[in-house]
N, C-alpha and C positions, 0 to 999 in steps of 0.2 A: 781675363780672364783676361789683350787688349793689352796693356797690362792686362792679364787675363781678365782683369776686373774692369773697372770703369776707365782706367787709363789715366786717371788724374795724377800728375806728379806734384804732390804737395811739397812746397819748399820745406815746410814743417807743419805738423799738426799734432795736437795732444788731446787726449781724452781727459776731461776734468774728473779726477777720481775723488771719491769720498774718503775722508781720513778714517783709519781704523787702527786698533791696537789690540794686543792681547798676548797670551802665552805662546811660546814656540814649541810646546810639546807636540810630538808627532801624532797625527791622526791617520786612520786608514785612507788609502787612495780613494779619491772621489773624482767624478767627471761632471761636466756640464750636462744639462738636460738634453737627451737626444731628441731631435725633431723626429716625427714619424718617418721612418725610412721608406721611401717609395722604391718599387722594384727597379733594379738596374737592368739595362739591356745587356745580354751576354751573347757573344758570337757562338752559335750553336755547335755542340759536339754530340754526334750520334751516340746513343746508349752503348756502352761497352767499348767505345773508341778511346784508346789511351793516348796521352800526349806524346808527340814525336819530338825528340831532341834534334837540334841542328837546323840549318837553313838560314836564309836571309829574308828579312821582311822589309819591304820598301813602303814607307809611310809618306803619303802626299800631304804635306802641311801647307799652311797659307803663306809662311814667310820663314826667313832665317831666324834663329834665336838672336836676341840683342845682347845678352850676356849670360854667362853661366857661373858668375860669382854669385853664389846663392843669395846672400843677404841683399843684393842689389836687384834681384829679379822682379819684374813687374808684368811682363807680357806672357801670353799663353804659350807661345812656341818655346820660349825659354823654360817655362814651368814644365812643359811636356818632357823635354829631354832631361832636365835636372831631376825630375821625379825618378828617373831610372838609374842615375849615377850617384845620387846622394841619398842619405837617409836622415830622418828626424828622430828625436828622442821618443816621441809619441807619434803614432800614425792613425789615419782613419781606416776603418775596416773597408775592404773593397766594396764599392757601390753605395756607400752610405755617406751621409752628410755630417754626422756628429758622433758616430760610434767609435770610441777610442780603443786602440790596441797598443800593446807594447811595440816599440821600435828599437832604437839603440838603447833605450832604457827598458829593462825587463819589468820594472815596477817603479812606482813613485809614491811618496808619502806627502801629505799636506798638513802643515801645522794647524793647531787649533785656531789660531788667529787668521788663518788663510793667507799668510804672507810668505811662508817659507816652504819651498818645494824641494824635497830630497829625492834625487834620482839614483836608482840602483842600476848600474849599467851592465849590458851584456859583456861577457868576458871572452877573451881570445879573438877579438875583432881587430882587423887591420884595414887601413886605407889601401886603395889599389896601388899606391906607391910603396907599400910594404911597411910603412910606419904604423905604430900602434894607435888604436883608438882606445882611450882610457880617460880617467877623470881630468888629467892634465890637458889633453886635447880638447875635451868638452869645455873646460874652463877657458881655454884660449879662444874658442869660438864665441862663447857668451861675452867675454870681455871685449871682443872685437865688436859685437853688436852694441854693447854699452858705450864704448869709446870709439865709435866709428871714425876713422881718420877723416879730417876735414875735406881732403880732395874727393872723397866718395860721397859726402853727405848730399850733394845736389842730385845724385843718382838714386837715392834711397827713398823707399816708400813704406814698406811694411815695418821696418825697424822703428821709424819715427812714430808711426801711427799706433803700434802696439805698445811701445814703451815710453812714448811721450817726449823724448828728448835724448840728448847725449850727455855723457859725463854725469855731473851732479843733477842734471835735469832729467836723467833717465829714471824710469820707475824700477829699474834694476839697482838695488842698493848694495847688495853683497853677493859675491860668488865664492863659495867656500869648499875646499877639498876636505872630504872626510877620510877617504882612503883611495887606493888606485882605481877602484870601481864604484865609488860613491862620491857625489858632490851635491851641493845645494845652491838654489837661487832664492834670494830674499828680495821681495818687492817692497816698495815704500808704501803703497796702498793696494788694497785688495782688488783683484781682477778675476772674477769667477770664470771667465772664459779662457784664462791663461793656458790650461792644459790643451784646449782645442786650438788655440792660436799656435801652440808649439807643433802642431801637425803641418803647418804651412812650410813649403819647401824653402822659402828664404831663411828659415831657422834650422836648416839642415847642417850637419857636421861636415866640415871641409878639412883637408889635411893642413895643419899649421905649417908644415915644412914646404908643401907646394905653394901655399899662399906667399910665404916669405921668399922662396927661391925665384918666384916669377913676379915679384914686386906688385902683388895684388892691392897693396894699400896705397899705391900711387893713383893719380887720377885716371879715369877710364881712357883718356886721350893721350896719356903719357906713353911713348913708344916702348919704354922699359917694362910696362905692365902688359904682359902677354899671357896672364894666367888662364883666362877662360878660353882663349883661342888655342892654347897649346897644352895646358895641363890642369883642367878642372878635375879635382881628385876627391872622391868620396869613398864610402864603404859599400855602395849599392851593388845589385846583381849585374849591372853593366858598368862599363868604364869607357872613357873617351879613347877612340882608336887613333888619335893623332891625324885625323883625316877630315878637315873642314875646308870646303871651297865655297866661299860666299856666293850666294845666288844659285848654287848647284846642289850641294849636299852636305850633310853633317852625319858622321858615322860613329856609332858606339858598338862595342863588342861585349860578349859575355865575359864577366869577371871570373877567371878560373879559380880564384882563391876566395870566393864569397863565403862569408862566415856562416850563413844560414843555409846549410846544404839542402834542407827540406824545401826551401823556396828558391833554389837556384834557377836561373833562367833556362828556358828550353831553347830559345833561338841562339844561334852563334853570332848574328850580326843584325843590327837595325840601321837602315839608311833613311834619314829624313830628307825628303826632296821638296824644296819650296816651289809651290805652284800658286801664284797669286789669285788668279781668277777661278771662281767656282766651276764655271763651264769647262775650263781646261783641266781642272782636277778630275771632274767626272769623266771627261774624254780619256784621260790617262788611265783611270781605273778600268774603263771598259776595254781599252787597248791592251791592258795587262802590263803596262810599264810601271805601275804601282799596285800594291796589294790592298791598301786602305787609304781613305781620304777623310778629312774632317771638314766640318762646316758645310755640309750639303745644303744647297739652297732649297727653301721650301717648295719652290716651283719644280724642283727636280725630283721631289719625293715620289710622284706617281711613276716616273720613268725608272727609278731605282727599284721600286716595288715590283714592277712588271718584268724585270730582268731576272731570270732564274739563276744566273751566275753571280748575283749580287745579294747582299744582306744589308738592310738598313738598321742602324743601331741608334735609336733616339736617346737623348739624355733628358731626364726629368727637369722641368723648368726650375731654375734657381737664379734667374736674372730679371732685372727690372729696367725698363726703358722709360724715360720721363722727359717732360718739358719742365725746366726748372727756372727759378727766379733768383736774382740777387737783390735783397731787400734794401740795399744801400743806394740803389738806382731808382730814381723816379721814372715812371709812376708806380713802380712795384713795391714802394714802401707802403702802399695802400692795399690792405687785404681785400678790399672790394674789387680792385683791378685784377688782382691775382685770382679771385673767385670768378670773376667774369670770364677770364681766359679758360678756367676749368669747365665752366658751364657751356662754353661755346664749342668744345671739341667733341665730335662724334667718334669715340674711340673704337666702336664696333666697325665703323666704316674704314678706319685705319687698319684694323686687324684683317678685315675682309680683303683689302686691296694689297697689303704688303706682307701679311703673315698667313698665307693660305695653308690648307692641309694640316691644321693644328699646330703650326709653328709657334703660336703665341695666343694668349687669351687677354681679355680686357683686364687691366689692373686698376686698383683704387687705393693702393698703399705701397709704401717703400718695403713693407714686409710681404713675402710671398704668402699666399692664402693657406698654404699647408703648415706654416709655422705656428707653434702653440700660442704665441702672443698676438697673432693676427686678429684684427677685428674690422668689420666693414667700416669704410671711411665715409661718413655722411657729409663731412665738410666740403668735399669737392663736388658732391651731388652727381646727378646723371645729366647727360646731354639735354640741354633745354635752351634753345636759341632765344626764346622770348625772355626767359629769366636772365640770360647773359646780357641781353640788351638793357634790361631794367637795372641790373646790378651796375653795369658800366655807367648808365645815366646818373646813378646816385653817387658815383665815385668822384675822386678828385681829378679824373681825366675822362670827362664825358666825350661821346663821339663827336667828331672824329679824333680818336685817341691815337697819337703817333708813337710807335714803339720800334725798337731795334730787335730783330729776331736772328739769333746766330745758329748756324748749323755747320758741321764739319764736312770737309771734302776728303777724297782719297781714302775712304774707309768704308767698311761694312761690318757691322757687329751683329751678334744674334738678336739683340734687342733693338737694333737700328739698322735694318738691312739696306735701306736706300735713303740716306739722310736728305738728299735734295728732293727726291720725290715725296717723302713724308713731309718735308717742309712746305712744299707747294700745296699739298692737300690741306694741311692745318692752316696755312695762310688763308686759303679760301674761307674756311670756317670762321677764323677770327675777323676777317674783313666783313663777313655777313653780320657779325655782332657789333660792328662799329669801330674796329681797330683799323689803323692805317699802318701797314707793315713796311719797314725798311729792311730789306734782306741783307744779311751779313754772313760771310763764311770765311773759313781759313782751313788749311790742311790739318788733318787729325794729328799728324806728327810734325807739323810745321808751325806750331805755336798755339793751336786751338786748345790743347789740353792744359798747357801752362797758363794761358790767359784765363781760361775757365776756372782753374783752381785758385787763381789769384784774385778772382772777383771782378774781372774786367767786363764781363758780359751781363747785361740787364736780364735777358731771357735767352735760353739756350737748350739745345738737346744734350743729354748726357745719359749715362746708364751705369749699371753695376752688375757684375756676376759675383755672387756670394762666394767667399772662400770656405765658409762653413755655415751651417744653418743656425745662426745665432744673431739676434738683432744687434749685438755689439759689433758685428762685422758689417752692419748696414747703417742704420740710423746712428749707432754709437760712433761711427766715423763721420758720417755726412754732417752732423750738426755739432760735432765736437769743436771746442775752441781752438783756433789756429794760433800757434805760438810765434810764427814768423811775420815779417812784413807782408802786407797784402798789396802786391804790385808796387812795391817800393814805399808804401805808406805805413808808417809805424802806428799801430792802434794804441789808444790810450785806455782802452777798457777791454774786457774779454770779448772776443770777436771771432766770428766764423768767416774766413775769407771767401769761401766758395759760394755760399748761399746768403751770407749776411743774416743768418738766423741767430739773433742776439737776445733771445728770450731767456732771462735768468732761470725761470722755472723749468725750462727744457733742460738747461745745463745741469741743474740740481737733480732733476729726475733721472737723467742719463747716468750721472755719477752714482746714484743710489742703486740703479738697476745693475750696473756693471759690477759693483762691489758685493751685491747680495749673494750669499752662498746657498740659500735654500731655493730649490728648484721651483717650487710652486709660487713662492713669494716673488722670485725673480721674474717669472712669467707675468704675474700681475703688475709688477713694476714696469715692465716693458709695455704692457697695455696702457698703463697710465702715461708713459712717455709718448706713445703714439697718439693718444687723445690730445695732448698738448701740441704736438707737432702738427697733426692734421688740422687743428683749429687755426694754425698760422698759415696754412696753405703755402708752404715753401716751394712746392712743386706740383705738377700735375702728373701723377703716375699714369702711364699710357698702356704698357703691355708687360705681362709676365712671359718671358720667353725661355725656351730651351734651345738645344742645338742637336745636331745629328751627324753621325758618321755613316759611311758606307764602306763595305769591305767585300772582297770576293768570298765565295763559300769555302775556300781553302783555309781561311784564317779562323782559328779556334781560340776560345778562352778569353776573349777580350771582354772585360767587365767595365761598363761605362760608369761614370760618376758625374752627378750634376755639377760638382765643383771642379771637374777635370783632374781629380786626383786618381789617375789611372795607372795601374801597375803592369808594366809590360813583361815582367818575368813570368806572368801567368799565360802569356800569349804563345801559341805555337801554330805551325802550319802542317796540314795533313800530308801524308806521303804522296798524294796526287799532285801536289803543287810544285 
């Protein structure tokens, strides 16, 4: 989310897919099982009040975007802007986590063997630079994902995790033009969540001409590559205004030639203004220098609720914060040590101190408890200090058991609001159980994420904001086999760099679940996966967290999304603003 999500920059990671084959005759369009949709928060519009067109909306964000080359996007602020200027073939219905709607594809067919997806495109669509969006443009984008230029691969996350590799290693095996408004993508192995993965903004359509003219395929630090700073070009209801001042603002304006007139933007202009500290964001909102802010601190909730000029817009929790282990490091190769850590942590005390006012609830699984595949996790147990002491005493590292404990600095996430404070609280709990803690820290964007992803840390804080409500976008990524070196070490067997979760049964179960086309069977498959994962105790799930925005009462039509897939063409400001 962070990356909007966990923020981990995998050098490369691949899901191990089950092999499958069959005919390629078309079948009706199908979609993954929707998780029960929880009610979205909506900025209120009084009955009978019609949307007003025009005006400028100033959005107080947490930081600048890091890139607007869609396939390279990982962080939430980039997602937020890209969502408005780009469009995907398939999109999520507003406020939902897995309900699919037509996007730039008005429909799609899936072959009987679940390998070939044929997309029937909207017609008459143009990119904001005036060039046509058609099958040729779509194929150009998909081939770019498949054969992502080497200088960009180190900046990529979603492409490598969804498709497993580049070139011959990609799960995209063929991209075929049928006619000007129809094309197909053939996968090498089945992936039941593929249509939902296509709703992710990294898989948005970008103007091939703009990408070429602005040297987007050169490395991100190459001065000739100025694509996202000067010409990010999509088909969406907004377009880049050519106005980006780092640290001050990023401006987009209404696309006057947007193809979908019924869903054209109401606002003329949106200015994204980065304000790093949550207290300063709220102060700016109350002063009227911004209209809306994101990531309201849980401690600010009562203040916002009491102010009649403001509206709080909570997002339904779809994030997991956890204390994780890498099982290649001693003593965490011993499940008894991992279990002792789990038993020693009083999660409710953590929630009470750092996630007040309903900002989070106690977690016991990598899956959110509203997901169909969720089951209570008995493996981690409940807080029990005596049991933790006894488990540690019977382990390979009896008390005093010395361990390194890593946490990030210079960051705050919805699932990890105060990393140092949370570290200190959990440290006391672990020391009470017989552990001796060696504190270790590194800046979030100063090496923490890279080292964590490469398996450098024995025990560490990390988290994840789901992109869509499917286990394939959580455990299916966390415990997938890494294809790259792990911190420079070439593995000689299937291996997960991040957690060192090398259980072959887990890998096989994940492959089966990801490939399974039947909804009910796939749900049971994921339950089976989680039973195996939970028994290994690869982490200690701590909290399920949401996030919240605040806006003035003049802002209307804002529909929140747990995944932050929020469409600003629906937003308007009343005449009194």
